[in-house]
VOVO-418861 format. One record per residue (C-alpha): residue in three letters; x, y, z. Coordinates in nm, 3 decimals, decimal comma, padded with zeros to 5 digits. Layout:
! VOVO-418861
PT residu      px      py      pz
PT    ALA       X       Y       Z
...
***
This chain:
! VOVO-418861
PT residu      px      py      pz
PT    UNK  17,387  19,560  06,808
PT    UNK  17,134  19,334  06,957
PT    UNK  16,995  19,100  06,687
PT    UNK  16,732  18,921  06,894
PT    UNK  16,460  19,109  06,813
PT    UNK  16,152  18,995  06,571
PT    UNK  16,285  18,624  06,551
PT    UNK  16,038  18,397  06,382
PT    UNK  15,970  18,150  06,670
PT    UNK  15,643  17,974  06,819
PT    UNK  15,632  17,727  07,084
PT    UNK  15,817  17,360  06,965
PT    UNK  15,481  17,209  06,959
PT    UNK  15,315  17,409  06,700
PT    UNK  15,564  17,171  06,465
PT    UNK  15,297  16,908  06,503
PT    UNK  15,033  17,137  06,280
PT    UNK  15,264  17,314  06,051
PT    UNK  15,187  17,136  05,751
PT    UNK  14,856  17,035  05,569
PT    UNK  14,671  16,835  05,821
PT    UNK  14,570  16,593  05,570
PT    UNK  14,937  16,522  05,441
PT    UNK  15,171  16,239  05,583
PT    UNK  15,404  16,372  05,838
PT    UNK  15,574  16,037  05,958
PT    UNK  15,588  15,681  05,798
PT    UNK  15,709  15,402  06,065
PT    UNK  15,669  15,072  05,956
PT    UNK  15,463  15,177  05,625
PT    UNK  15,207  15,326  05,894
PT    UNK  15,109  15,637  05,748
PT    UNK  15,057  15,906  06,030
PT    UNK  14,885  16,266  05,880
PT    UNK  14,973  16,567  06,037
PT    UNK  14,603  16,559  06,225
PT    UNK  14,739  16,236  06,324
PT    UNK  15,049  16,344  06,444
PT    UNK  14,898  16,655  06,655
PT    UNK  14,638  16,395  06,814
PT    UNK  14,902  16,184  06,874
PT    UNK  15,145  16,432  07,102
PT    UNK  14,814  16,571  07,276
PT    UNK  14,745  16,174  07,395
PT    UNK  15,114  16,145  07,470
PT    UNK  15,118  16,448  07,642
PT    UNK  14,819  16,374  07,841
PT    UNK  14,946  16,015  07,921
PT    UNK  15,266  16,200  08,064
PT    UNK  15,043  16,444  08,281
PT    UNK  14,857  16,134  08,405
PT    UNK  15,156  15,971  08,521
PT    UNK  15,220  16,221  08,777
PT    UNK  15,454  16,414  08,644
PT    UNK  15,495  16,796  08,701
PT    UNK  15,610  17,121  08,533
PT    UNK  15,944  17,108  08,522
PT    UNK  16,004  16,776  08,522
PT    UNK  16,258  16,572  08,321
PT    UNK  16,116  16,319  08,109
PT    UNK  16,327  16,027  07,929
PT    UNK  16,298  15,825  07,627
PT    UNK  16,568  15,498  07,570
PT    UNK  16,368  15,357  07,267
PT    UNK  16,454  15,267  06,931
PT    UNK  16,328  15,516  06,637
PT    UNK  15,943  15,426  06,695
PT    UNK  15,662  15,660  06,725
PT    UNK  15,694  15,730  07,126
PT    UNK  16,067  15,845  07,003
PT    UNK  15,958  16,055  06,706
PT    UNK  15,684  16,233  06,965
PT    UNK  15,852  16,275  07,262
PT    UNK  15,991  16,612  07,156
PT    UNK  15,686  16,806  07,110
PT    UNK  15,460  16,567  07,377
PT    UNK  15,711  16,644  07,647
PT    UNK  15,695  17,029  07,650
PT    UNK  15,317  17,010  07,550
PT    UNK  15,301  16,863  07,881
PT    UNK  15,490  17,128  08,082
PT    UNK  15,828  16,865  08,089
PT    UNK  16,166  16,862  07,945
PT    UNK  16,250  16,584  07,715
PT    UNK  16,609  16,405  07,794
PT    UNK  16,629  16,147  07,440
PT    UNK  16,886  15,862  07,576
PT    UNK  17,078  15,688  07,259
PT    UNK  16,913  15,352  07,259
PT    UNK  17,286  15,210  07,175
PT    UNK  17,392  15,319  07,537
PT    UNK  17,445  15,044  07,812
PT    UNK  17,277  15,058  08,127
PT    UNK  17,596  15,258  08,313
PT    UNK  17,586  15,554  08,077
PT    UNK  17,157  15,548  08,065
PT    UNK  17,177  15,555  08,447
PT    UNK  17,456  15,847  08,470
PT    UNK  17,159  16,068  08,263
PT    UNK  16,888  15,924  08,445
PT    UNK  17,082  16,020  08,774
PT    UNK  17,215  16,366  08,598
PT    UNK  16,884  16,482  08,480
PT    UNK  16,683  16,354  08,777
PT    UNK  16,434  16,242  08,563
PT    UNK  16,104  16,150  08,703
PT    UNK  16,037  15,910  08,403
PT    UNK  16,139  15,669  08,156
PT    UNK  15,985  15,485  07,859
PT    UNK  16,178  15,212  07,713
PT    UNK  16,116  14,870  07,605
PT    UNK  16,086  14,575  07,852
PT    UNK  16,426  14,413  07,760
PT    UNK  16,620  14,747  07,813
PT    UNK  16,411  14,870  08,116
PT    UNK  16,559  14,455  08,317
PT    UNK  16,911  14,552  08,208
PT    UNK  16,899  14,899  08,420
PT    UNK  16,708  14,683  08,704
PT    UNK  16,948  14,379  08,663
PT    UNK  17,282  14,614  08,611
PT    UNK  17,374  14,673  08,977
PT    UNK  17,395  15,076  08,844
PT    UNK  17,346  15,290  09,142
PT    UNK  16,960  15,423  09,034
PT    UNK  16,675  15,450  09,249
PT    UNK  16,428  15,320  09,006
PT    UNK  16,169  15,408  09,311
PT    UNK  16,186  15,762  09,226
PT    UNK  16,179  15,732  08,844
PT    UNK  15,816  15,614  08,691
PT    UNK  15,925  15,305  08,436
PT    UNK  15,670  15,274  08,189
PT    UNK  15,710  14,966  07,902
PT    UNK  15,719  15,124  07,566
PT    UNK  15,422  14,893  07,403
PT    UNK  15,200  15,006  07,709
PT    UNK  15,205  15,337  07,614
PT    UNK  15,157  15,281  07,228
PT    UNK  14,865  15,069  07,321
PT    UNK  14,771  15,364  07,525
PT    UNK  14,813  15,607  07,214
PT    UNK  14,594  15,406  07,020
PT    UNK  14,283  15,457  07,248
PT    UNK  14,167  15,813  07,116
PT    UNK  14,062  16,052  07,307
PT    UNK  13,690  16,148  07,352
PT    UNK  13,525  16,413  07,108
PT    UNK  13,524  16,657  07,369
PT    UNK  13,863  16,653  07,387
PT    UNK  13,924  16,482  07,711
PT    UNK  14,225  16,214  07,714
PT    UNK  14,444  16,489  07,534
PT    UNK  14,642  16,830  07,571
PT    UNK  14,599  17,118  07,353
PT    UNK  14,838  17,286  07,180
PT    UNK  15,056  17,520  07,416
PT    UNK  14,963  17,886  07,399
PT    UNK  15,123  18,106  07,156
PT    UNK  15,266  18,343  07,404
PT    UNK  15,485  18,084  07,596
PT    UNK  15,817  18,206  07,664
PT    UNK  16,041  18,092  07,412
PT    UNK  16,363  18,041  07,632
PT    UNK  16,150  17,760  07,834
PT    UNK  16,362  17,492  07,849
PT    UNK  16,252  17,228  07,604
PT    UNK  16,520  16,939  07,622
PT    UNK  16,839  16,813  07,763
PT    UNK  17,066  16,681  07,499
PT    UNK  17,347  16,452  07,642
PT    UNK  17,709  16,488  07,490
PT    UNK  18,077  16,359  07,589
PT    UNK  18,313  16,568  07,720
PT    UNK  18,691  16,478  07,681
PT    UNK  18,739  16,493  08,061
PT    UNK  18,415  16,270  08,207
PT    UNK  18,083  16,182  08,173
PT    UNK  17,858  16,298  07,930
PT    UNK  17,711  16,644  08,037
PT    UNK  17,354  16,779  07,972
PT    UNK  17,309  17,068  07,703
PT    UNK  16,991  17,263  07,790
PT    UNK  16,801  17,365  07,509
PT    UNK  16,474  17,574  07,486
PT    UNK  16,223  17,595  07,250
PT    UNK  16,362  17,899  07,087
PT    UNK  16,699  17,728  07,021
PT    UNK  16,461  17,411  06,852
PT    UNK  16,252  17,598  06,676
PT    UNK  16,489  17,851  06,529
PT    UNK  16,722  17,592  06,429
PT    UNK  16,441  17,408  06,280
PT    UNK  16,350  17,716  06,053
PT    UNK  16,704  17,755  05,986
PT    UNK  16,782  17,419  05,804
PT    UNK  16,437  17,392  05,637
PT    UNK  16,585  17,744  05,487
PT    UNK  16,907  17,659  05,361
PT    UNK  16,836  17,330  05,267
PT    UNK  16,532  17,441  05,078
PT    UNK  16,288  17,210  05,191
PT    UNK  15,923  17,179  05,065
PT    UNK  15,604  16,987  05,157
PT    UNK  15,633  16,720  04,879
PT    UNK  15,999  16,608  05,065
PT    UNK  16,070  16,273  05,202
PT    UNK  16,308  16,270  05,492
PT    UNK  16,517  15,928  05,540
PT    UNK  16,595  15,972  05,935
PT    UNK  16,922  15,669  05,996
PT    UNK  17,097  15,926  06,260
PT    UNK  17,007  15,861  06,615
PT    UNK  16,719  16,134  06,760
PT    UNK  16,918  16,187  07,074
PT    UNK  17,163  16,339  06,884
PT    UNK  17,081  16,719  06,799
PT    UNK  17,157  16,648  06,441
PT    UNK  16,913  16,339  06,426
PT    UNK  16,672  16,541  06,629
PT    UNK  16,666  16,857  06,362
PT    UNK  16,537  16,573  06,083
PT    UNK  16,240  16,546  06,240
PT    UNK  16,211  16,932  06,323
PT    UNK  16,304  17,048  06,026
PT    UNK  16,104  16,857  05,837
PT    UNK  15,778  16,898  06,000
PT    UNK  15,823  17,278  05,991
PT    UNK  15,806  17,244  05,623
PT    UNK  15,549  17,054  05,607
PT    UNK  15,760  16,689  05,475
PT    UNK  15,734  16,377  05,572
PT    UNK  15,981  16,211  05,783
PT    UNK  16,068  15,813  05,757
PT    UNK  16,264  15,716  06,047
PT    UNK  16,488  15,433  05,985
PT    UNK  16,694  15,182  06,253
PT    UNK  16,944  15,007  05,959
PT    UNK  17,136  14,694  06,059
PT    UNK  17,331  14,735  05,695
PT    UNK  17,429  15,023  05,444
PT    UNK  17,225  14,807  05,184
PT    UNK  16,908  14,886  05,422
PT    UNK  16,963  15,260  05,345
PT    UNK  16,964  15,198  04,953
PT    UNK  16,683  14,987  05,014
PT    UNK  16,471  15,243  05,197
PT    UNK  16,583  15,542  04,985
PT    UNK  16,436  15,353  04,656
PT    UNK  16,104  15,218  04,853
PT    UNK  16,005  15,573  04,987
PT    UNK  16,134  15,732  04,715
PT    UNK  16,339  15,981  04,969
PT    UNK  16,467  16,339  04,848
PT    UNK  16,663  16,430  05,186
PT    UNK  16,954  16,207  05,345
PT    UNK  17,157  16,287  05,598
PT    UNK  17,450  16,046  05,749
PT    UNK  17,811  16,161  05,917
PT    UNK  18,130  16,022  05,739
PT    UNK  18,191  15,658  05,804
PT    UNK  17,853  15,607  05,697
PT    UNK  17,897  15,797  05,388
PT    UNK  18,177  15,583  05,290
PT    UNK  17,999  15,314  05,321
PT    UNK  17,688  15,426  05,121
PT    UNK  17,978  15,512  04,841
PT    UNK  18,076  15,127  04,803
PT    UNK  17,687  15,046  04,737
PT    UNK  17,541  14,997  04,405
PT    UNK  17,257  15,254  04,386
PT    UNK  16,981  15,203  04,098
PT    UNK  16,830  15,430  03,973
PT    UNK  16,487  15,430  04,148
PT    UNK  16,702  15,484  04,474
PT    UNK  16,947  15,728  04,352
PT    UNK  16,697  15,952  04,118
PT    UNK  16,482  16,099  04,390
PT    UNK  16,748  16,240  04,569
PT    UNK  16,750  16,616  04,598
PT    UNK  17,009  16,645  04,859
PT    UNK  17,272  16,455  05,082
PT    UNK  17,381  16,628  05,396
PT    UNK  17,698  16,572  05,607
PT    UNK  17,783  16,666  05,958
PT    UNK  17,963  16,471  06,264
PT    UNK  18,309  16,518  06,068
PT    UNK  18,417  16,685  05,746
PT    UNK  18,418  16,524  05,435
PT    UNK  18,739  16,431  05,246
PT    UNK  18,795  16,560  04,882
PT    UNK  18,788  16,226  04,756
PT    UNK  18,449  16,100  04,952
PT    UNK  18,278  16,413  04,800
PT    UNK  18,413  16,342  04,488
PT    UNK  18,303  15,935  04,508
PT    UNK  17,929  16,104  04,586
PT    UNK  17,916  16,372  04,337
PT    UNK  18,037  16,060  04,087
PT    UNK  17,724  15,900  04,196
PT    UNK  17,464  16,105  04,238
PT    UNK  17,550  16,333  03,932
PT    UNK  17,476  16,703  03,951
PT    UNK  17,146  16,676  03,997
PT    UNK  17,217  16,618  04,388
PT    UNK  17,293  16,886  04,640
PT    UNK  17,582  16,770  04,853
PT    UNK  17,577  17,016  05,171
PT    UNK  17,861  17,001  05,389
PT    UNK  17,792  17,125  05,754
PT    UNK  17,954  17,176  06,118
PT    UNK  17,806  17,209  06,435
PT    UNK  17,857  17,136  06,800
PT    UNK  17,528  17,044  07,040
PT    UNK  17,583  17,363  07,239
PT    UNK  17,445  17,570  06,947
PT    UNK  17,286  17,309  06,720
PT    UNK  17,464  17,429  06,396
PT    UNK  17,717  17,681  06,310
PT    UNK  17,799  17,689  05,900
PT    UNK  17,721  17,486  05,607
PT    UNK  17,836  17,480  05,241
PT    UNK  17,630  17,554  04,947
PT    UNK  17,620  17,295  04,718
PT    UNK  17,771  17,463  04,441
PT    UNK  18,094  17,544  04,614
PT    UNK  18,161  17,215  04,739
PT    UNK  18,351  17,070  04,424
PT    UNK  18,580  17,333  04,443
PT    UNK  18,639  17,353  04,794
PT    UNK  18,514  16,981  04,936
PT    UNK  18,712  17,067  05,287
PT    UNK  18,544  17,385  05,397
PT    UNK  18,263  17,440  05,653
PT    UNK  18,101  17,713  05,477
PT    UNK  17,965  18,031  05,618
PT    UNK  17,715  18,082  05,897
PT    UNK  17,358  17,950  05,859
PT    UNK  17,053  18,149  05,912
PT    UNK  17,021  18,307  06,292
PT    UNK  17,389  18,247  06,371
PT    UNK  17,705  18,427  06,397
PT    UNK  18,046  18,281  06,353
PT    UNK  18,350  18,487  06,458
PT    UNK  18,703  18,338  06,465
PT    UNK  18,885  18,504  06,776
PT    UNK  19,241  18,551  06,888
PT    UNK  19,347  18,444  07,224
PT    UNK  19,287  18,828  07,365
PT    UNK  18,909  18,813  07,213
PT    UNK  19,010  19,022  06,896
PT    UNK  18,896  18,950  06,588
PT    UNK  19,126  18,711  06,359
PT    UNK  19,209  18,828  06,009
PT    UNK  19,131  18,659  05,706
PT    UNK  19,367  18,329  05,690
PT    UNK  19,487  18,400  06,055
PT    UNK  19,369  18,078  06,254
PT    UNK  19,158  18,157  06,562
PT    UNK  18,897  17,997  06,822
PT    UNK  18,542  17,963  06,671
PT    UNK  18,264  18,103  06,857
PT    UNK  17,970  18,121  06,806
PT    UNK  17,701  18,384  06,867
PT    UNK  17,332  18,420  06,835
PT    UNK  16,971  18,284  06,915
PT    UNK  17,086  17,913  06,914
PT    UNK  17,318  17,948  07,157
PT    UNK  17,205  17,668  07,413
PT    UNK  17,140  17,762  07,749
PT    UNK  17,433  17,574  07,920
PT    UNK  17,493  17,265  08,113
PT    UNK  17,266  17,104  08,310
PT    UNK  17,328  17,196  08,669
PT    UNK  17,712  17,237  08,572
PT    UNK  17,800  17,609  08,628
PT    UNK  18,178  17,537  08,656
PT    UNK  18,137  17,355  08,319
PT    UNK  17,923  17,604  08,151
PT    UNK  18,137  17,901  08,253
PT    UNK  18,424  17,773  08,058
PT    UNK  18,240  17,736  07,744
PT    UNK  17,958  17,954  07,749
PT    UNK  18,092  18,321  07,809
PT    UNK  18,034  18,678  07,739
PT    UNK  18,072  18,717  07,303
PT    UNK  18,334  18,923  07,195
PT    UNK  18,297  19,310  07,188
PT    UNK  18,264  19,330  06,795
PT    UNK  17,970  19,008  06,767
PT    UNK  17,655  19,189  06,618
PT    UNK  17,441  18,977  06,888
PT    UNK  17,602  19,014  07,144
PT    UNK  17,454  18,790  07,489
PT    UNK  17,639  18,484  07,569
PT    UNK  17,840  18,304  07,290
PT    UNK  17,964  17,939  07,265
PT    UNK  18,336  17,894  07,274
PT    UNK  18,395  17,591  07,083
PT    UNK  18,741  17,509  07,117
PT    UNK  18,787  17,463  06,776
PT    UNK  19,067  17,623  06,592
PT    UNK  18,943  17,765  06,218
PT    UNK  19,046  17,991  05,960
PT    UNK  18,812  18,200  05,745
PT    UNK  18,977  18,282  05,387
PT    UNK  18,950  18,589  05,190
PT    UNK  18,596  18,523  05,041
PT    UNK  18,438  18,426  05,395
PT    UNK  18,459  18,066  05,389
PT    UNK  18,550  17,881  05,698
PT    UNK  18,808  17,555  05,730
PT    UNK  18,839  17,379  06,027
PT    UNK  19,189  17,338  06,172
PT    UNK  19,210  17,119  06,479
PT    UNK  19,036  17,045  06,835
PT    UNK  19,217  17,161  07,159
PT    UNK  19,037  16,889  07,344
PT    UNK  19,122  16,507  07,363
PT    UNK  18,800  16,390  07,196
PT    UNK  18,766  16,124  06,969
PT    UNK  18,519  16,158  06,704
PT    UNK  18,448  15,795  06,568
PT    UNK  18,110  15,701  06,358
PT    UNK  17,999  16,063  06,417
PT    UNK  17,989  15,995  06,754
PT    UNK  18,153  16,238  07,009
PT    UNK  18,328  16,006  07,290
PT    UNK  18,503  16,074  07,585
PT    UNK  18,827  15,892  07,651
PT    UNK  18,838  15,988  08,003
PT    UNK  18,498  15,758  08,028
PT    UNK  18,662  15,420  07,805
PT    UNK  18,957  15,493  08,057
PT    UNK  18,729  15,485  08,401
PT    UNK  18,563  15,183  08,278
PT    UNK  18,864  14,961  08,137
PT    UNK  19,028  15,037  08,516
PT    UNK  18,706  14,949  08,664
PT    UNK  18,735  14,605  08,503
PT    UNK  19,006  14,548  08,792
PT    UNK  19,210  14,369  08,501
PT    UNK  19,424  14,683  08,461
PT    UNK  19,525  14,954  08,686
PT    UNK  19,580  15,284  08,399
PT    UNK  19,445  15,330  08,062
PT    UNK  19,471  15,588  07,833
PT    UNK  19,249  15,605  07,525
PT    UNK  19,396  15,779  07,185
PT    UNK  19,168  15,776  06,838
PT    UNK  19,352  15,678  06,565
PT    UNK  19,259  15,789  06,227
PT    UNK  19,055  15,567  06,002
PT    UNK  18,934  15,583  05,633
PT    UNK  18,593  15,422  05,759
PT    UNK  18,535  15,533  06,138
PT    UNK  18,649  15,880  06,110
PT    UNK  18,849  15,759  06,419
PT    UNK  18,951  15,405  06,581
PT    UNK  18,984  15,378  06,964
PT    UNK  19,332  15,263  07,054
PT    UNK  19,351  15,182  07,413
PT    UNK  19,690  15,182  07,646
PT    UNK  19,679  14,997  07,930
PT    UNK  19,925  14,861  08,202
PT    UNK  19,874  14,597  08,464
PT    UNK  20,009  14,570  08,776
PT    UNK  20,317  14,436  08,925
PT    UNK  20,518  14,259  08,676
PT    UNK  20,195  14,057  08,550
PT    UNK  20,238  14,065  08,187
PT    UNK  19,943  14,005  07,900
PT    UNK  19,748  13,712  07,819
PT    UNK  19,489  13,614  07,590
PT    UNK  19,323  13,540  07,911
PT    UNK  19,319  13,887  08,058
PT    UNK  19,278  14,034  07,723
PT    UNK  18,935  13,830  07,680
PT    UNK  18,841  13,951  08,036
PT    UNK  18,924  14,306  07,999
PT    UNK  18,733  14,291  07,634
PT    UNK  18,441  14,118  07,783
PT    UNK  18,372  14,339  08,067
PT    UNK  18,398  14,662  07,804
PT    UNK  18,145  14,500  07,588
PT    UNK  17,937  14,434  07,883
PT    UNK  17,984  14,823  08,017
PT    UNK  18,003  15,046  07,691
PT    UNK  17,810  15,059  07,342
PT    UNK  17,930  14,923  07,048
PT    UNK  18,088  15,257  06,920
PT    UNK  18,317  15,284  07,199
PT    UNK  18,449  14,994  07,191
PT    UNK  18,831  14,999  07,134
PT    UNK  18,978  14,826  06,794
PT    UNK  19,299  14,795  06,913
PT    UNK  19,440  14,701  07,302
PT    UNK  19,802  14,771  07,336
PT    UNK  19,942  14,627  07,693
PT    UNK  20,259  14,857  07,781
PT    UNK  20,518  14,767  08,091
PT    UNK  20,475  15,144  08,190
PT    UNK  20,246  15,408  08,074
PT    UNK  20,464  15,742  07,958
PT    UNK  20,406  16,029  08,201
PT    UNK  20,471  16,405  08,188
PT    UNK  20,646  16,642  08,407
PT    UNK  20,332  16,652  08,626
PT    UNK  20,345  16,319  08,666
PT    UNK  20,005  16,242  08,456
PT    UNK  20,009  15,986  08,185
PT    UNK  20,158  16,171  07,853
PT    UNK  19,893  16,196  07,639
PT    UNK  20,078  16,342  07,381
PT    UNK  20,348  16,086  07,365
PT    UNK  20,096  15,809  07,271
PT    UNK  19,913  16,033  07,022
PT    UNK  20,217  16,053  06,840
PT    UNK  20,283  15,625  06,848
PT    UNK  19,931  15,626  06,699
PT    UNK  19,938  15,873  06,433
PT    UNK  20,320  15,878  06,322
PT    UNK  20,333  15,462  06,295
PT    UNK  20,092  15,161  06,286
PT    UNK  20,072  15,011  06,625
PT    UNK  20,260  14,670  06,677
PT    UNK  20,093  14,326  06,566
PT    UNK  20,319  14,089  06,807
PT    UNK  20,321  14,122  07,156
PT    UNK  20,657  14,129  07,360
PT    UNK  20,954  14,286  07,309
PT    UNK  21,083  14,673  07,284
PT    UNK  20,939  14,903  07,010
PT    UNK  21,138  15,185  06,921
PT    UNK  20,922  15,483  06,821
PT    UNK  21,067  15,868  06,720
PT    UNK  20,826  16,064  06,923
PT    UNK  20,871  16,469  06,900
PT    UNK  21,218  16,426  06,716
PT    UNK  21,372  16,233  07,034
PT    UNK  21,382  15,863  06,986
PT    UNK  21,171  15,698  07,248
PT    UNK  21,120  15,354  07,378
PT    UNK  20,820  15,183  07,442
PT    UNK  20,802  14,846  07,617
PT    UNK  20,510  14,642  07,469
PT    UNK  20,440  14,327  07,679
***
């Protein structure tokens, strides 16, 4: 049975006028933008893109903080016939260069400081092939409103636009290399907005505080789902958790989304009545809430505030959510499928797992992305025909995550079969950290492992080896850390660096990641440097020499 017919979708840019045109759609630094202004600015930015020399189907990138450009571009890019490539502003020039090269971006908007780092970094980017624009200049252009005859602004897309047309490429880390671009269509993004607005019960009088990066699917959807409901969004680049609390009070926020490490910090804050009382809902993704954290949030916000636990992956946006009424008794559950999603638990042979039986989470339905940009090999590994018992059929996403479903139909996360590190809500590629560490020239081998951490979700431990008989010194550790700081964003910096005389190898002569993971997970790492440290690994005593 195919359930793809009669879906309630429309071109993505129509979200710019889905609310009351006089209502506030966006607040940036206390400046209010109505839905009418939102639509005008989207049309004006789309015109700017078109006049800048980009053509239909070109990729246009933003590398900016949560200002007006970052908020408008998801809608303006598609109105101009382009494909948006948002880049996390926390990324450094090497990661940005990779995304620009991989996507083949034709245009980049960033502030002068970021553009300078890209130009001066020595990264392999053909800046002559990319139109570079200072964000301040683009903002000035937007303030010059279009003429009354409509020239200088592009109108909304036609209602009969092909919904499968590519709208965005969101880059997500992979466990075995550089970030890969997930291709999302108008239908993917619009139905994702509708689904979230429906199950969160968003209304036109809601105010969403957008603290998550707009380059993430979870962060971007805060804009799109709120605008579908005709609500208001307040983007916030915060420095401390206290800034979030103050913003909740200042703007009378009703919806707050975060990842577990931020919730841990927010649970430690004092929440005055004026900040806590307006909150109608809290949402969590990017990692599971612990039972303790769920209780802490409940004690602060009481029963009047709904707490939504969610699970998702960029390749299918969002898969499950737990109804707030169930969280107190099922705090670790992923819940059930969101609207427009079919979630299956599948055995290795492709058959359906029984209740209580572990299997791979497979997501089918219209939220499934179109694969990885220009990467047919990795697309084929993750995007495959749905199991025969699927109601949607078509192509499904095989998550690689092991889950189980209980007798009541609630899903529970069991484990991940790749080496991804989830830290501060970010999916981090250990390979990318390892490659940069070796490029430093200070060490010749490296292995990055995630260690359980209450605040971060996982802290990064980097095992390294130098060449020959050279030993660890304060000087070479500082040189390595300095190189990592220059080449990797803050959330990818290792909490600990462990210098070994030899990294353990498996039968294939590859670094034995499992043995190092057992060191990290079963014991604290030694604080002293030097000597032989003894660990019990896999029931077999092993010795690891720490230099």
